[in-house]
C-alpha positions as CSV (number, residue, x, y, z in Angstrom):
1,M,158.6,132.0,129.6
2,R,156.3,131.0,132.4
3,V,153.7,128.2,133.6
4,V,150.4,129.4,134.6
5,R,147.4,127.3,135.6
6,V,144.4,128.4,134.0
7,E,140.7,128.1,135.4
8,R,138.6,126.4,132.8
9,A,136.4,129.3,132.2
10,D,139.8,131.2,131.0
11,L,141.1,128.2,128.3
12,P,139.0,129.8,125.4
13,A,141.0,133.1,125.4
14,Y,143.7,130.4,124.7
15,T,142.3,128.7,122.1
16,E,144.1,129.5,118.6
17,G,147.6,129.0,120.6
18,I,146.6,125.7,122.2
19,R,145.5,124.5,118.9
20,R,148.9,125.7,117.2
21,V,150.8,124.0,120.0
22,Y,149.0,120.9,119.8
23,A,149.3,120.7,115.8
24,D,152.6,121.4,115.8
25,T,153.5,118.8,118.1
26,F,151.3,116.1,117.1
27,S,151.9,116.2,113.4
28,E,155.5,115.5,114.1
29,P,156.4,111.4,114.0
30,P,155.6,109.0,115.9
31,W,152.1,110.8,116.3
32,H,151.5,111.6,112.8
33,E,148.4,113.3,113.0
34,D,146.8,115.6,110.3
35,P,147.9,119.4,111.5
36,S,143.6,120.2,111.3
37,A,143.7,117.6,114.7
38,G,144.7,120.7,116.2
39,A,141.1,122.4,115.8
40,E,139.6,118.9,116.8
41,Y,141.3,119.0,119.8
42,T,140.5,122.1,121.0
43,D,137.1,121.1,120.3
44,R,137.4,118.3,122.6
45,L,139.1,120.5,125.2
46,A,135.8,122.1,125.9
47,D,134.0,118.4,126.7
48,D,137.4,117.9,128.5
49,A,136.9,120.8,130.8
50,A,133.7,119.6,132.3
51,H,135.5,116.3,133.9
52,P,136.0,116.8,137.4
53,G,139.2,117.8,139.0
54,F,140.4,119.1,135.6
55,T,143.0,121.2,135.4
56,A,144.9,123.0,133.1
57,A,148.3,124.7,132.8
58,L,149.8,126.7,130.2
59,A,153.4,127.7,129.5
60,L,153.3,131.6,128.1
61,D,156.2,133.7,126.2
62,G,154.2,137.1,126.7
63,D,150.8,136.2,125.8
64,A,151.9,133.3,123.2
65,V,151.1,129.9,124.1
66,T,154.6,127.5,124.1
67,G,152.9,124.7,125.8
68,F,150.0,123.3,127.6
69,A,148.9,120.4,130.2
70,T,145.2,119.1,131.1
71,A,144.7,116.5,133.3
72,W,141.3,115.5,135.6
73,T,140.2,112.8,138.2
74,T,139.9,109.4,136.9
75,P,136.0,108.9,137.7
76,A,135.4,105.5,140.1
77,V,133.4,104.1,137.2
78,F,136.2,103.6,134.8
79,P,135.4,104.6,131.1
80,S,135.3,102.7,128.6
81,E,135.3,105.2,125.5
82,R,138.3,106.5,123.8
83,S,141.5,104.3,125.0
84,Y,140.2,103.2,127.8
85,G,138.5,99.9,126.8
86,Q,141.9,98.8,126.1
87,V,143.5,100.2,129.3
88,A,140.9,98.0,131.6
89,E,141.5,94.7,129.0
90,A,144.9,95.3,129.5
91,L,145.1,95.8,133.7
92,G,142.0,94.3,134.6
93,P,139.3,95.5,137.2
94,E,141.0,95.1,140.2
95,R,144.2,97.1,138.8
96,V,142.2,99.6,137.2
97,E,140.3,100.6,140.7
98,A,143.4,100.5,142.8
99,L,145.8,102.0,140.4
100,L,143.6,104.3,138.5
101,C,140.5,105.2,139.9
102,G,140.3,108.7,141.8
103,A,144.0,109.4,140.3
104,V,144.8,112.6,138.5
105,E,145.1,111.5,134.7
106,V,147.6,113.7,132.5
107,D,145.1,113.7,129.5
108,E,148.2,115.6,127.2
109,L,151.1,117.6,127.5
110,A,152.7,119.6,124.7
111,V,155.6,122.0,124.2
112,A,155.9,124.0,121.1
113,P,159.1,122.4,118.8
114,A,161.0,125.7,119.4
115,A,160.5,125.7,123.3
116,R,161.5,122.2,124.1
117,G,164.8,121.4,125.9
118,T,163.7,124.6,128.8
119,G,161.9,122.8,131.3
120,L,158.5,124.0,130.4
121,G,157.5,120.1,130.2
122,A,158.4,119.4,133.3
123,N,156.7,122.7,134.8
124,L,153.8,121.8,133.1
125,L,153.8,118.4,134.0
126,S,154.1,119.4,138.0
127,A,151.8,122.3,137.2
128,V,149.1,119.5,136.6
129,T,150.0,116.8,139.1
130,E,151.2,118.5,142.3
131,H,148.0,117.8,144.0
132,A,147.2,114.4,143.3
133,P,145.8,112.8,146.1
134,D,148.4,110.4,147.7
135,G,150.5,111.2,144.7
136,R,148.5,109.2,142.7
137,C,148.5,110.2,139.3
138,W,148.8,108.6,135.5
139,L,149.3,108.5,131.8
140,L,149.0,107.0,128.7
141,T,151.2,107.3,126.1
142,S,153.0,105.1,123.3
143,L,155.9,103.1,123.2
144,R,156.7,104.2,119.6
145,A,157.4,107.8,121.2
146,E,160.8,107.2,122.7
147,A,161.6,110.5,123.4
148,T,158.3,111.0,125.3
149,V,158.7,107.6,127.3
150,R,162.3,108.7,128.3
151,F,161.2,112.4,129.2
152,Y,158.7,110.6,132.0
153,A,161.3,108.2,132.9
154,R,164.0,110.9,133.6
155,R,161.2,112.6,136.0
156,G,160.7,109.4,137.7
157,W,157.5,108.2,136.4
158,H,157.1,104.3,136.6
159,Q,155.9,102.2,133.2
160,L,153.3,99.5,133.8
161,P,154.7,96.2,132.3
162,L,151.4,95.1,130.9
163,P,151.4,96.1,127.2
164,V,147.7,97.6,126.2
165,P,146.2,95.8,123.0
166,G,145.7,97.6,119.8
167,R,148.1,99.1,117.1
168,A,149.5,102.0,119.1
169,G,151.6,100.7,121.6
170,L,149.9,102.2,124.1
171,V,151.4,101.6,127.6
172,V,150.4,103.3,131.2
173,L,152.7,105.1,133.8
174,L,152.0,105.9,137.0
175,G,153.7,109.0,138.4
176,P,156.7,109.4,140.4
177,N,155.2,108.7,144.0
178,H,152.0,106.5,143.0
179,P,151.8,104.5,146.0
180,G,151.2,101.4,143.2
181,A,154.4,102.2,141.1
182,T,156.5,99.9,143.1
183,E,154.8,97.0,143.3
184,H,153.1,97.0,139.8
185,A,155.9,98.9,137.4
186,A,158.5,97.3,135.4
187,D,161.9,97.7,136.5
188,R,163.5,99.8,133.6
């Protein structure tokens, strides 16, 4: 298996594999998404690829997709759709601007169940964050995804101690080399 960065123009060739991995990953606990969410995600991926700084990486076993990661640069005017409004409410405008705007935002990372434990997740994460300016990268996940939170903690990601409001139990994690991580992150 190998991890490769993929240009946005080349993503459509991998849509079915990405859809399958997404559905297999996020239909499991704690996410419990309907398997049809994989098709919804691949529809959204076409829009996501238009974000400035978009990058994608695929884990491939031959031509078969066994994992993927996507990221982009968080805009200077922090978005309000999806969970962004809740993040802004939790952190406040000064922290959002200082910690998240202009940073690489990891949007999705998924590895097929059969390929977990092989290092693919770590390699995918590195592929989409290695060029983060000054190490500034971040992501949003759920505290209910305990294995996911542990995965990022083992890789040096830092949890911000401010809970994101809402039922999903979301939390912001800053990358291991993010300059604000030591000042703002919770001790773990």
